[in-house]
C-alpha positions in Angstrom: -0.9 -14.3 36.3 -4.5 -13.1 35.6 -5.4 -11.2 32.5 -6.2 -8.1 34.5 -2.7 -7.9 35.8 -1.2 -8.5 32.3 -3.3 -5.7 30.9 -2.0 -3.3 33.5 1.5 -2.0 32.9 1.5 -0.3 36.2 0.5 -3.4 38.2 2.7 -5.8 36.3 5.8 -6.5 38.5 7.9 -7.4 35.5 7.3 -4.0 34.0 7.3 -1.8 37.0 10.7 0.0 37.4 9.8 0.8 41.0 10.1 -2.9 41.8 13.4 -3.7 40.2 15.7 -2.9 43.1 13.4 -4.8 45.5 13.6 -8.1 43.7 16.6 -9.1 45.8 15.6 -11.4 48.6 17.9 -9.4 50.9 15.8 -6.3 51.3 17.7 -3.0 51.4 16.6 -0.9 54.3 16.9 2.1 52.1 14.0 0.8 50.0 11.7 0.0 52.9 8.7 2.2 53.2 8.4 4.4 56.2 5.8 2.0 57.7 8.4 -0.7 57.8 11.4 1.2 59.1 12.5 1.5 62.7 11.9 5.0 63.9 14.9 7.1 62.7 15.3 8.5 66.3 14.9 5.0 67.8 17.2 2.5 69.3 20.5 3.7 67.7 19.9 7.0 69.4 18.6 5.1 72.3 22.1 3.9 73.0 22.9 7.4 74.1 20.4 7.2 76.9 16.8 7.4 75.9 16.3 9.6 78.8 12.6 10.2 78.6 12.2 10.6 82.4 14.4 11.3 85.4 14.2 7.7 86.3 16.8 5.3 84.9 16.2 4.4 81.3 18.5 1.9 79.6 18.5 0.7 76.0 21.5 -0.7 74.3 21.7 -1.2 70.6 22.8 -0.1 67.2 26.5 0.8 66.8 26.8 2.1 70.4 28.7 0.3 73.1 26.4 -2.4 74.5 25.2 -1.8 78.1 26.7 -4.4 80.5 24.5 -7.5 81.1 23.0 -7.4 84.6 23.8 -10.4 86.8 20.3 -10.7 88.1 16.8 -9.4 87.5 13.3 -10.2 88.7 11.9 -10.7 85.2 13.7 -11.4 81.9 11.6 -10.9 78.7 12.9 -12.4 75.5 11.7 -10.6 72.4 11.9 -7.0 71.5 8.9 -6.9 69.2 5.7 -5.2 70.0 4.5 -8.1 72.2 7.6 -8.2 74.4 7.6 -4.3 74.6 3.9 -4.4 75.6 4.6 -6.8 78.4 7.5 -4.7 79.7 5.4 -1.6 79.4 2.5 -3.0 81.4 4.7 -4.6 84.1 6.3 -1.2 84.6 2.9 0.4 84.8 2.0 -2.1 87.5 5.0 -1.1 89.5 7.5 -3.9 88.7 11.1 -2.9 88.9 14.2 -4.9 87.9 12.8 -5.9 84.5 15.1 -6.7 81.6 14.0 -7.0 78.0 16.4 -8.9 75.6 16.3 -8.9 71.8 18.7 -11.0 69.7 18.7 -8.5 66.8 17.5 -4.9 66.7 14.4 -4.0 68.6 11.3 -4.3 66.5 13.2 -5.9 63.6 11.2 -9.1 63.6 7.6 -9.5 62.4 6.8 -6.2 64.1 8.8 -4.3 61.4 6.7 -5.7 58.6 3.3 -5.6 60.3 0.4 -4.3 58.1 -0.6 -2.0 60.9 -4.4 -2.6 61.2 -6.1 -2.4 64.6 -9.6 -3.9 64.2 -12.0 -5.4 66.8 -13.6 -7.7 64.3 -12.4 -10.9 66.0 -14.1 -14.3 66.3 -14.2 -14.5 70.1 -15.0 -12.0 72.8 -11.7 -12.0 74.7 -9.9 -11.1 71.4 -12.3 -8.3 70.8 -11.6 -7.0 74.3 -7.8 -7.2 73.7 -8.1 -5.3 70.4 -10.4 -2.7 71.9 -7.9 -2.0 74.7 -5.0 -1.9 72.3 -6.8 0.7 70.2 -7.4 2.9 73.2 -3.8 2.5 74.4 -2.3 3.4 71.0 -4.5 6.4 70.6 -3.0 8.0 73.7 0.5 6.6 73.4 1.9 9.5 71.3 0.8 12.1 73.9 2.2 10.0 76.8 5.6 9.3 75.2 6.1 12.0 72.6 6.8 9.4 70.0 4.8 9.5 66.8 3.0 6.2 66.3 1.2 6.8 62.9 -2.1 6.2 64.7 -5.1 7.3 62.6 -8.7 6.4 63.4 -9.9 5.2 60.0 -12.8 2.9 60.8 -13.2 -0.3 58.9 -15.6 -2.0 56.6 -16.2 -5.8 56.9 -17.9 -6.7 53.6 -20.3 -9.5 53.0 -20.8 -11.1 49.5 -23.4 -13.6 50.6 -26.2 -13.9 53.2 -24.3 -16.4 55.4 -21.4 -13.9 55.7 -23.8 -11.1 56.4 -25.4 -13.2 59.2 -22.0 -13.8 60.7 -21.3 -10.1 60.7 -24.7 -9.4 62.3 -23.9 -11.9 65.1 -20.5 -10.2 65.6 -22.2 -6.8 65.8 -24.6 -8.1 68.5 -21.6 -9.3 70.5 -19.6 -6.1 70.1 -22.5 -4.0 71.2 -22.6 -6.0 74.5 -19.0 -4.8 75.0 -19.9 -1.2 74.3 -18.0 -1.1 71.0 -19.6 1.1 68.4 -20.6 -0.7 65.2 -23.3 -0.6 62.5 -24.7 -3.0 60.0 -24.9 -1.0 56.7 -26.2 -1.4 53.2 -23.9 -1.5 50.1 -24.8 2.1 49.1 -23.5 3.3 52.5 -20.2 1.4 51.8 -19.8 3.3 48.6 -20.2 6.6 50.5 -17.6 5.7 53.1 -15.1 4.3 50.6 -15.4 5.5 47.0 -13.0 2.9 45.5 -15.1 -0.1 46.6 -17.1 -1.9 44.0 -20.4 -2.8 45.7 -22.2 -4.7 42.8 -21.9 -8.1 44.5 -22.3 -7.0 48.2 -25.3 -7.8 50.3 -24.2 -5.6 53.2 -21.3 -4.8 55.6 -20.3 -4.2 59.2 -18.9 -0.7 59.8 -16.6 -0.3 62.8 -16.0 3.5 63.1 -13.4 3.2 65.9 -11.0 0.8 64.1 -7.6 2.3 63.3 -4.3 2.0 61.6 -0.9 2.6 63.1 2.8 2.0 62.4 3.7 -1.1 64.3 7.4 -0.3 64.7 6.6 3.2 65.9 4.1 1.8 68.5 6.8 -0.6 69.5 9.3 2.2 69.9 6.8 4.2 72.0 6.1 1.3 74.3 9.9 0.7 74.7 10.5 4.4 75.4 7.7 4.4 78.1 9.0 1.1 79.6 12.6 2.4 79.7 11.3 5.5 81.3 9.9 3.4 84.1 13.3 1.7 84.7 13.1 -1.3 82.3 16.5 -2.2 81.0 16.4 -3.0 77.2 19.3 -4.7 75.6 19.4 -5.7 71.9 21.8 -7.9 70.1 21.7 -10.3 73.0 20.6 -13.8 72.2 18.9 -16.1 74.8 20.4 -19.5 74.5 18.4 -21.4 77.1 16.4 -21.0 80.3 17.9 -22.7 83.3 15.3 -24.6 85.3 15.7 -26.4 88.6 13.0 -28.4 90.4 10.3 -27.0 88.1 11.2 -23.4 88.7 12.9 -20.7 86.5 16.3 -19.9 87.9 18.3 -18.1 85.3 18.6 -17.2 81.6 21.7 -18.0 79.6 22.6 -15.6 76.8 25.6 -15.3 74.4 26.9 -12.5 76.7 26.5 -14.3 80.0 23.8 -15.4 82.5 21.1 -13.5 84.3 19.5 -15.0 87.5 15.8 -14.3 87.6 12.5 -15.4 89.1 10.3 -15.0 85.9 11.0 -15.5 82.3 8.6 -14.4 79.5 8.9 -16.0 76.1 7.8 -13.3 73.6 10.1 -14.6 70.9 7.5 -14.7 68.1 8.7 -16.9 65.2 11.4 -18.4 67.5 9.2 -19.1 70.5 8.9 -22.7 69.6 12.7 -23.2 69.2 13.4 -21.3 72.3 11.1 -23.5 74.3 12.6 -26.7 72.9 16.2 -25.3 73.4 16.2 -25.6 77.2 17.2 -28.8 79.0 13.6 -29.0 80.3 11.7 -28.7 77.1 8.8 -26.3 77.0 6.0 -26.7 74.4 5.0 -23.5 72.5 2.9 -24.8 69.7 3.2 -22.4 66.8 4.5 -22.4 63.2 5.5 -19.8 60.7 3.9 -19.1 57.3 4.7 -16.6 54.6 2.4 -13.6 54.5 2.1 -11.3 51.5 0.9 -7.8 51.0 1.3 -5.2 48.3 2.3 -1.6 48.6 1.3 0.9 45.9 2.6 4.4 45.2 0.2 7.3 45.8 -2.9 6.9 43.6 -3.8 9.6 41.0 -6.3 10.9 43.6 -4.3 10.1 46.7 -6.3 8.3 49.4 -6.7 10.4 52.5 -5.2 8.8 55.7 -8.6 8.5 57.2 -10.0 6.3 54.4 -11.6 3.2 56.1 -9.8 -0.2 56.1 -11.6 -2.7 53.9 -11.8 -6.3 55.0 -13.3 -8.6 52.3 -13.2 -12.0 53.8 -15.1 -13.6 51.0 -12.5 -12.2 48.7 -9.7 -13.2 51.1 -8.2 -9.7 51.0 -7.8 -6.6 53.1 -6.8 -3.1 52.1 -5.8 0.0 54.0 -4.6 3.5 53.1 -0.9 3.9 52.9 0.9 7.2 52.1 -1.8 8.1 49.5 -1.8 4.7 48.0 -2.9 1.2 49.3 -1.5 -1.6 51.4 -3.4 -4.8 50.4 -2.8 -8.4 51.5 -4.9 -11.4 52.4 -5.0 -15.0 53.5 -4.8 -17.4 50.6 -6.1 -21.0 50.4 -2.7 -22.4 49.8 -0.3 -20.9 52.4 3.4 -21.6 52.4 4.7 -22.8 55.8 8.3 -21.9 56.6 11.1 -22.6 59.1 9.8 -26.1 59.8 13.4 -27.3 60.2 14.2 -24.2 62.3 16.2 -21.2 61.2 18.6 -19.1 63.2 17.8 -15.8 61.7 18.5 -12.8 63.9 16.2 -10.4 62.0 13.3 -11.0 59.7 14.1 -9.7 56.2 11.7 -9.4 53.3 11.7 -12.9 51.8 11.5 -13.9 48.2 8.7 -12.3 46.2 6.2 -14.7 44.7 3.9 -13.0 42.3 2.3 -16.2 41.1 1.4 -17.0 44.6 0.0 -13.5 45.3 -2.0 -13.4 42.1 -5.4 -14.6 43.6 -5.2 -11.9 46.2 -4.2 -9.3 43.6 -7.2 -10.4 41.5 -9.5 -10.0 44.5 -8.2 -6.5 45.1 -8.8 -5.5 41.5 -12.3 -6.9 41.6 -13.1 -5.0 44.8 -11.3 -1.8 43.7 -11.1 -1.8 39.9 -9.7 1.8 39.7 -6.6 0.6 41.5 -5.5 -1.2 38.3 -3.8 1.9 37.1 -1.8 2.3 40.3 2.0 1.9 40.4 3.4 -0.8 42.6 5.9 0.2 45.2 6.7 -3.2 46.6 5.4 -6.8 47.2 6.3 -7.6 50.8 6.7 -11.2 51.9 7.1 -11.6 55.7 6.7 -14.5 58.1 3.8 -14.7 60.6 3.4 -17.3 63.3 0.1 -19.2 63.6 -1.2 -21.6 66.3 -3.2 -24.8 66.0 -6.6 -23.1 66.8 -6.1 -19.6 65.5 -5.8 -18.1 69.0 -2.7 -16.7 70.6 -0.7 -18.4 73.4 -0.7 -16.8 76.8 0.1 -17.8 80.3 2.3 -19.8 82.6 3.7 -23.1 81.3 2.2 -25.9 83.4 5.4 -27.7 84.1 7.7 -24.7 85.0 6.8 -22.1 87.6 7.7 -18.6 86.6 7.9 -19.4 82.8 5.4 -17.4 80.9 4.6 -17.2 77.2 3.0 -14.6 75.0 3.3 -15.5 71.3 1.5 -16.8 68.2 -0.5 -13.7 67.3 -2.0 -15.2 64.0 -1.3 -12.1 62.0 -3.0 -9.8 64.6 0.1 -8.8 66.6 -0.6 -5.1 66.6 -4.3 -5.5 67.4 -3.6 -7.9 70.2 -0.3 -6.7 71.7 -1.6 -4.0 73.9 -4.4 -6.0 75.5 -2.4 -9.3 75.6 0.5 -7.5 77.3 -1.9 -6.0 79.8 -3.5 -9.4 80.7 -0.2 -11.2 81.0 1.3 -8.5 83.2 -1.8 -8.7 85.4 -1.4 -12.5 85.5 2.2 -12.2 86.7 1.2 -9.5 89.2 -2.0 -10.8 90.8 -1.8 -14.5 89.9 -4.7 -14.1 87.4 -5.7 -11.6 84.7 -8.8 -9.4 85.1 -10.7 -11.2 82.3 -11.4 -14.8 81.4 -8.5 -15.7 79.1 -9.1 -19.5 79.1 -9.6 -19.5 75.3 -6.0 -18.2 75.0 -4.4 -20.1 77.9 -1.4 -22.1 76.7 -2.6 -24.9 79.0 -5.4 -25.7 76.6 -2.6 -27.5 74.7 -0.4 -30.3 75.8 2.8 -31.8 74.4 0.8 -33.8 71.9 0.4 -30.5 69.9 4.2 -29.9 69.7 5.0 -32.2 66.8 6.5 -30.1 64.0 4.7 -32.2 61.4 1.4 -31.6 63.1 2.0 -27.9 63.4 3.1 -27.6 59.8 0.0 -29.3 58.5 -2.3 -27.5 60.9 -1.1 -24.0 60.1 -1.7 -24.7 56.4 -5.3 -25.1 57.4 -5.4 -22.3 60.0 -4.2 -19.4 57.8 -7.0 -19.8 55.2 -9.5 -20.3 58.0 -8.9 -16.8 59.3 -11.1 -15.5 56.5 -13.3 -18.6 56.0 -16.9 -18.4 57.0 -17.1 -20.5 60.2 -20.6 -21.7 61.1 -21.3 -23.1 64.5 -19.7 -26.5 65.3 -17.2 -26.5 62.5 -14.2 -28.8 62.9 -10.5 -28.8 61.9 -9.7 -31.3 59.2 -5.9 -31.6 59.7 -4.1 -33.2 62.6 -6.9 -35.6 63.1 -7.0 -39.2 64.5 -4.2 -38.2 66.9 -5.9 -39.6 70.0 -8.6 -42.2 69.6 -10.6 -44.6 71.6 -10.0 -48.3 71.1 -13.5 -48.3 69.7 -12.8 -45.8 67.0 -12.8 -48.2 64.0 -15.8 -50.0 65.3 -17.8 -46.8 65.7 -16.6 -45.4 62.4 -18.0 -48.3 60.5 -21.4 -47.8 62.2 -21.7 -44.2 60.8 -20.0 -42.1 63.5 -19.3 -38.5 62.5 -16.4 -37.1 64.4 -15.3 -33.9 66.1 -12.0 -33.3 67.9 -11.4 -32.0 71.4 -7.9 -31.6 72.8 -6.7 -33.9 70.0 -9.2 -36.6 70.9 -11.7 -37.9 68.4 -15.3 -37.8 69.8 -18.5 -38.9 68.0 -20.9 -36.1 67.2 -23.8 -38.4 66.0 -24.3 -41.6 64.0 -25.5 -41.5 60.5 -28.1 -44.2 59.9 -27.7 -46.5 56.9 -28.9 -45.1 53.7 -28.4 -41.4 54.5 -26.5 -39.1 52.1 -23.2 -39.0 54.0 -21.5 -36.5 51.7 -24.2 -33.8 51.9 -24.4 -34.3 55.7 -20.7 -33.8 56.1 -20.8 -30.6 54.0 -23.8 -29.1 55.7 -22.9 -25.7 57.1 -25.6 -23.3 58.3 -26.7 -20.8 61.0 -30.2 -22.3 60.6 -31.6 -25.7 61.4 -28.8 -28.2 60.6 -29.2 -31.4 58.5 -28.3 -33.6 61.5 -31.4 -32.4 63.4 -33.5 -35.5 63.0 -30.6 -37.8 63.5 -29.8 -36.3 66.9 -33.5 -36.2 67.8 -33.7 -39.9 67.3 -30.6 -40.4 69.6 -32.2 -38.2 72.3 -35.5 -40.1 72.0 -33.6 -43.4 72.5 -31.8 -42.0 75.5 -35.1 -41.2 77.1 -37.1 -44.2 76.2 -34.6 -47.1 75.8 -30.8 -47.1 76.1 -27.9 -45.5 74.2 -24.2 -45.8 74.4 -21.9 -42.8 74.1 -18.1 -43.3 74.0 -16.8 -40.6 76.4 -13.2 -41.9 76.6 -11.9 -38.4 76.0 -12.7 -37.2 79.5 -9.7 -36.4 81.7 -9.2 -39.1 84.4 -6.8 -38.8 87.4 -6.1 -41.1 90.3 -5.0 -39.6 93.6 -3.6 -42.0 96.2 -1.8 -41.8 99.5 -0.5 -44.0 102.2 -2.6 -42.3 104.9 -5.0 -39.4 104.8 -2.9 -37.0 102.6 -5.2 -37.5 99.5 -8.3 -36.6 101.5 -6.5 -33.6 103.1 -5.5 -32.3 99.7 -8.9 -32.7 98.1 -10.6 -31.1 101.1 -8.4 -28.1 100.6 -8.9 -28.0 96.8 -12.6 -28.8 96.5 -15.6 -26.8 97.6 -17.7 -29.9 98.3 -17.1 -32.4 101.1 -15.0 -35.3 100.0 -15.0 -37.1 103.4 -17.7 -39.5 102.2 -17.9 -43.3 102.6 -16.0 -45.5 100.1 -18.0 -46.0 96.9 -19.7 -42.6 96.9 -19.3 -40.0 94.1 -19.2 -36.3 94.8 -19.7 -33.6 92.2 -17.6 -30.6 93.1 -15.8 -27.6 91.9 -12.1 -26.8 92.5 -12.1 -23.1 93.2 -9.5 -20.4 93.3 -9.0 -17.8 96.0 -11.8 -15.7 94.4 -14.3 -18.6 94.6 -14.2 -19.1 90.8 -14.1 -22.5 89.1 -10.7 -23.7 88.1 -12.2 -27.2 87.5 -15.6 -28.9 87.7 -15.3 -32.6 88.3 -16.7 -35.8 89.7 -14.7 -37.5 92.4 -15.3 -41.1 93.4 -13.8 -42.5 96.6 -12.7 -45.9 95.5 -10.9 -46.9 98.7 -10.0 -45.2 102.0 -7.0 -43.4 100.6 -7.7 -43.5 96.8 -9.8 -41.2 94.7 -10.8 -41.3 91.0 -11.3 -37.8 89.5 -13.1 -37.2 86.2 -12.9 -33.8 84.6 -13.7 -32.3 81.2 -11.5 -33.3 78.2 -9.8 -29.9 77.8 -9.0 -29.8 81.5 -6.2 -32.4 81.2 -3.3 -30.0 81.4 -5.0 -27.3 83.3 -6.4 -29.5 86.1 -3.1 -31.4 86.4 -1.1 -28.2 86.8 -3.6 -26.8 89.3 -3.5 -29.9 91.5 0.3 -30.2 91.3 0.7 -26.5 92.1 -1.1 -27.1 95.4 0.3 -30.6 96.3 2.7 -30.8 99.1 6.1 -32.4 98.4 5.2 -35.7 100.0 6.5 -39.0 98.6 3.4 -40.8 100.1 1.0 -38.7 98.0 0.8 -39.6 94.3 -1.2 -38.1 91.4 -1.4 -40.1 88.2 -3.0 -39.2 84.8 -4.9 -42.4 83.8 -6.9 -40.9 81.0 -5.3 -43.3 78.5 -5.9 -46.4 80.7 -9.6 -46.4 80.6 -12.2 -46.4 77.9 -15.4 -44.7 79.1 -18.9 -45.8 78.0 -21.9 -43.8 79.0 -25.1 -46.0 79.1 -28.0 -43.6 79.2 -31.7 -44.5 79.4 -34.2 -46.3 81.5 -33.2 -49.7 80.1 -29.5 -49.2 81.0 -30.0 -51.1 84.3 -31.5 -54.1 82.4 -28.5 -54.3 80.1 -26.0 -54.1 82.9 -27.9 -56.5 85.1 -28.0 -59.1 82.4 -24.2 -58.8 81.8 -23.2 -58.8 85.5 -25.8 -60.9 87.2 -26.2 -58.1 89.7 -29.3 -56.1 90.4 -28.8 -52.5 89.1 -32.0 -51.0 90.5 -31.8 -47.8 92.6 -32.4 -49.8 95.7 -29.2 -51.9 95.1 -27.2 -49.4 93.1 -28.2 -45.9 94.3 -27.4 -42.7 92.3 -23.9 -41.2 92.6 -22.4 -44.5 93.6 -19.3 -46.3 92.3 -18.1 -49.9 92.5 -16.0 -52.3 90.6 -17.9 -55.1 88.8 -17.6 -57.8 86.2 -19.2 -57.0 82.8 -19.3 -59.9 80.5 -16.0 -61.7 80.9 -14.1 -58.5 82.0 -13.3 -57.9 85.6 -12.4 -54.6 87.3 -14.9 -52.4 85.5 -15.6 -49.2 87.4 -19.3 -48.6 87.2 -20.7 -45.2 88.3 -24.4 -44.4 88.6 -24.3 -41.1 86.8 -24.5 -39.9 83.1 -23.6 -36.2 83.0 -27.1 -35.6 81.6 -29.6 -35.9 84.4 -31.0 -39.0 82.7 -30.8 -42.5 84.4 -27.9 -44.7 83.5 -24.3 -45.6 84.2 -20.7 -44.6 83.3 -18.4 -47.6 82.7 -14.7 -47.0 83.1 -13.1 -50.0 81.3 -9.4 -50.9 81.2 -8.6 -50.4 77.5 -7.7 -54.1 76.9 -11.3 -55.0 77.7 -13.0 -52.1 75.8 -13.9 -53.9 72.6 -15.2 -57.0 74.5 -17.4 -54.9 76.8 -18.7 -52.7 74.0 -19.7 -55.8 71.9 -21.4 -57.5 74.9 -23.3 -54.3 75.7 -24.5 -53.9 72.1 -25.4 -57.6 71.8 -27.4 -57.8 75.0 -28.9 -54.4 74.4 -30.5 -55.3 71.1 -33.6 -56.6 72.8 -33.9 -53.2 74.7 -33.6 -51.1 71.6 -30.0 -50.0 72.1 -28.2 -47.7 69.7 -25.1 -45.5 69.5 -25.3 -41.8 70.3 -22.9 -38.8 70.2 -22.0 -35.7 72.0 -24.7 -33.6 70.2 -27.4 -35.7 71.9 -25.5 -35.4 75.2 -25.4 -31.6 74.8 -29.2 -31.4 74.2 -29.9 -33.5 77.2 -27.6 -31.7 79.6 -28.8 -28.2 78.6 -32.5 -29.0 78.9 -31.7 -30.3 82.4 -29.9 -27.0 83.2 -26.5 -28.7 83.7 -23.6 -26.2 83.4 -20.3 -27.3 81.8 -16.8 -25.9 82.6 -15.3 -24.0 79.8 -18.7 -23.2 78.3 -20.8 -22.0 81.2 -18.4 -22.0 84.1 -15.0 -20.4 84.3 -12.4 -19.0 86.8 -14.7 -15.9 87.4 -17.9 -17.9 88.1 -18.7 -18.9 91.6 -21.0 -21.7 92.9 -23.4 -19.1 94.3 -23.8 -17.5 90.9 -24.9 -20.7 89.2 -27.1 -22.2 91.9 -24.6 -24.6 93.3 -24.4 -23.4 96.9 -25.6 -26.9 98.0 -22.3 -28.2 96.7 -20.3 -26.0 99.0 -19.3 -27.3 102.5 -20.3 -24.2 104.4 -21.7 -26.3 107.2 -18.2 -27.7 108.1 -15.2 -26.1 109.7 -13.0 -27.4 106.8 -11.1 -24.6 105.1 -10.8 -24.7 101.3 -9.7 -22.5 98.5 -12.2 -19.8 97.9 -14.1 -20.2 101.2 -13.6 -16.6 102.4 -14.6 -15.2 99.1 -17.8 -17.3 99.0 -18.7 -16.3 102.6 -18.3 -12.7 101.7 -20.3 -13.1 98.5 -23.1 -14.9 100.4 -23.2 -12.0 102.8 -23.2 -9.3 100.1 -25.4 -11.1 97.6 -24.5 -12.2 94.0 -24.6 -9.6 91.3 -25.3 -12.1 88.4 -27.1 -15.3 88.1 -27.1 -18.4 85.9 -30.5 -18.8 84.2 -32.3 -21.0 81.8 -34.2 -19.4 78.9 -36.7 -21.1 76.7 -37.4 -19.3 73.4 -40.9 -18.4 72.5 -42.2 -17.4 69.1 -39.2 -18.9 67.5 -39.6 -21.1 64.4 -37.1 -23.9 64.5 -37.6 -24.5 60.8 -37.2 -20.9 59.5 -35.5 -18.7 62.1 -31.9 -18.4 62.9 -30.7 -20.7 65.7 -29.0 -19.5 68.9 -25.6 -21.1 69.5 -23.8 -19.2 72.2 -22.7 -15.6 72.9 -26.1 -14.1 72.1 -27.1 -10.9 74.1 -29.9 -11.3 76.7 -32.3 -8.4 77.2 -34.6 -7.8 80.1 -37.4 -5.3 79.8 -35.6 -3.9 76.8 -32.2 -3.4 78.6 -29.1 -5.5 78.1 -28.8 -8.0 81.0 -26.3 -10.6 80.0 -25.2 -13.1 77.4 -25.9 -16.8 76.6 -23.1 -19.2 77.3 -24.5 -22.3 75.6 -27.7 -23.4 73.9 -29.3 -26.4 72.2 -32.6 -27.5 70.8 -34.6 -29.5 73.4 -36.4 -32.4 71.8 -38.4 -32.8 75.0 -39.6 -29.3 75.2 -39.7 -28.9 71.4 -38.1 -25.5 71.8 -34.7 -23.9 71.9 -33.1 -23.6 75.4 -30.3 -21.1 76.2 -28.2 -21.0 79.3 -26.5 -17.8 80.4 -25.9 -15.2 83.0 -28.0 -12.1 83.7 -27.2 -9.1 86.0 -29.3 -6.1 87.2 -28.3 -2.6 86.2 -25.4 -1.2 88.3 -26.2 0.8 91.4 -24.9 4.2 92.4 -21.4 5.0 91.2 -21.5 2.0 88.9 -21.2 -0.5 91.7 -22.7 -4.0 91.2 -26.3 -4.6 92.5 -27.3 -7.8 94.3 -29.7 -9.9 92.1 -33.0 -11.2 93.5 -35.3 -14.0 92.4 -37.9 -11.4 91.7 -35.6 -9.7 89.2 -35.4 -13.0 87.3 -38.9 -14.1 87.6 -40.7 -10.8 86.9 -38.8 -9.7 83.8 -39.7 -9.8 80.2 -36.7 -11.5 78.5 -35.5 -11.5 74.9 -32.5 -13.3 73.2 -30.9 -11.4 70.4 -29.9 -13.6 67.5 -28.0 -11.7 64.8 -30.0 -8.5 65.6 -33.4 -10.2 65.8 -34.9 -10.4 69.3 -37.0 -13.4 70.4 -39.0 -13.5 73.6 -37.9 -16.0 76.2 -39.0 -17.4 79.6 -36.3 -17.3 82.3 -36.1 -19.7 85.2 -33.7 -20.8 87.9 -34.7 -24.5 87.6 -35.2 -26.8 84.7 -38.4 -26.5 82.6 -38.5 -30.1 81.6 -40.8 -31.4 84.2 -43.3 -28.5 83.8 -43.4 -28.8 80.0 -43.6 -32.6 80.1 -46.7 -32.4 82.3 -48.3 -29.8 80.0 -47.5 -31.9 76.9 -49.0 -35.0 78.5 -52.2 -33.2 79.5 -52.5 -31.8 75.9 -52.0 -35.3 74.4 -54.5 -36.8 76.9 -57.1 -34.1 75.9 -56.5 -34.7 72.2 -56.7 -38.5 72.7 -60.0 -38.0 74.6 -61.4 -35.7 72.0 -60.5 -38.2 69.3 -62.4 -41.0 71.0 -65.3 -38.8 71.7 -66.0 -38.2 68.0 
């Protein structure tokens, strides 16, 4: 233990008499602080009726006689913590009746009971900020709505920065929050001292102040949500254990409990720590990838000068600690570098108790607290709390319908932000169940971003040991997880690795970022982390140059690949219904198309090749593997003559990009590959080298000339070696996804999951020409698009080229930056990259005109885009930009050539 702790009698656990009764692993409820207790008038009393409204309210629990188990319900929710109660509350608000909430122990006796109680909008992605912001508003009015005290206090919060990189990350967050209308301010250290007198500011460079952040009692909020839900007719039964979910023909049928069965249409897994085990416990296994870790925080007795309840929360991510006021004292915890995973083997624990104290483990966080607030050293300890929290493989919660089972929904894995997320997450899930989709883009949280490959307990255990520290790590753009790697690899992985490939991971698949030339300092390159110009800049620039002037090879095997076949015309009929573009094309043709939902938004963006009359080859983004599969299966008729197969693992995909790609392939196949003989967007099977049956497509996903080769995996190494051997005379080299990104962004190509989502329509991103309006064929989203075409679109996908931006010295744009037009907020960027052709940064994003009367959307016009003065906000600094609806590349290339010609002429004239 550190010397500062040994010096302090009050903060030494061995010497503090207040702690001696709490050293038992089995925590006595009598010793729990008020924050951690169930409301004294809660669910024991609730057994007497919880009659908060004239409508039926039913809560069973405590020592009262349990209510009888209903034989059927429309929805069964498993988990009586704050997440499950929020789902029940919001379903009731949306008019659902016949909802049953089951809890195996006492309501709110899981992680909810031990939650630190901080509601902050300082989250890494926008959808999480929106959820936390909604939760804050909900909890603020909950006490008035229900009459239940929730302990809600608007304290504000201070996110501290000990270095410039952290300060930049906070400035970027502030820009993003302002877009959402969330109040925040970048402040100096002296202002921090004024807001929180205990904070030591000597090593701070600044902070982000969030005045609307709050604290609340998580079990009390849970109680209030349950009271409100019960008041709207939700039946709540505790001490009822769900044993398994009965599934027939891919549909939820019933829930089996230790007290009997309940027939139901929908099941919601909000089981928190036990969500994984519950999913695996059914005959049809359901993957819920999360894992528990111990989480520690300290409670002190009231300070000598008791802290007011409104004292701001302090979040010191560089010190890995947080602190909030608690009953005149402090509650302080953090996220250590060496977390302790738990329950890997499973644990049938009905209620979460305070687990074994570990002062040695907590010591670094305690030291951080005392460095940040030295005067706390004299405080008396009330208790060291050790409670489990569940974490997911990517630090984002799990939400949505399971792909393999209709009616089975999940909301779990809150990554220690259960209170902050529960309100908003419960709202979005209830909307999803009610309308078929939530009112915001929740793809970053959708459980379909994972597949069964992430359900290994070993993988989860190792990954959460990295995830928990990462919550407070400084994350610069394009950082990568280090655990759980090399799970899915191309057959060429070892070959590429020895040639200097540097890897990133997407959906468990290793993909090359770029290739380090021989002689470069590999270690410094791997450790390069910055918001400015990265060390790989010149490497990627050389790869882009080769793509434009010679030929490059990019291994794109990670892309999702499906084959759809039928005995007659069923495959075409299905694709014509699912796809916006016309798939009734001659054999050998490739069609780029979106698969749209009823609102006209992109559920998938793919390339479809008609390889025979009744067979189609579908290529989608890597992270669409589960989502696209479930979307297609959902709309497929039950027809034994129609077959969908995931063939992602069967093919290695090589992207040959560049003007000399046709020469390489022609030499290997003895077939002319010129556009006259092999036109653009065409597909045919060929021999390449000794290998037969290679699917060659004249497309590159970048706008540059070249070909995609889909190679049966047993031929992959042979074809690659042949391509590299023949290509030497044409200047061939390997390239990675960073080069691909630069090329596609300068060509104004939108990618699904970055630029396109379920709320983006083809008309909003300039893809009306890919919609079969001129046919009578009906397809999903047609009516919505026709209506939008009539009304006009209210936002538009644009390309912005930064001006007066110094690539060497200025901060780089990455994504999510606010876009201003004539000084007014107009939208945000969705992706960006440096264009080595234009020698400038290019941002893609959406802009909208100001709303019309009564806040209604206004149709956007080309004049609005072309006649505005645009700026892109990068961490609070605005840079002018030119906006266009078409690629700049041709215009700038012509200007550059004219400039070079003039300089050449002047040189020879001297």
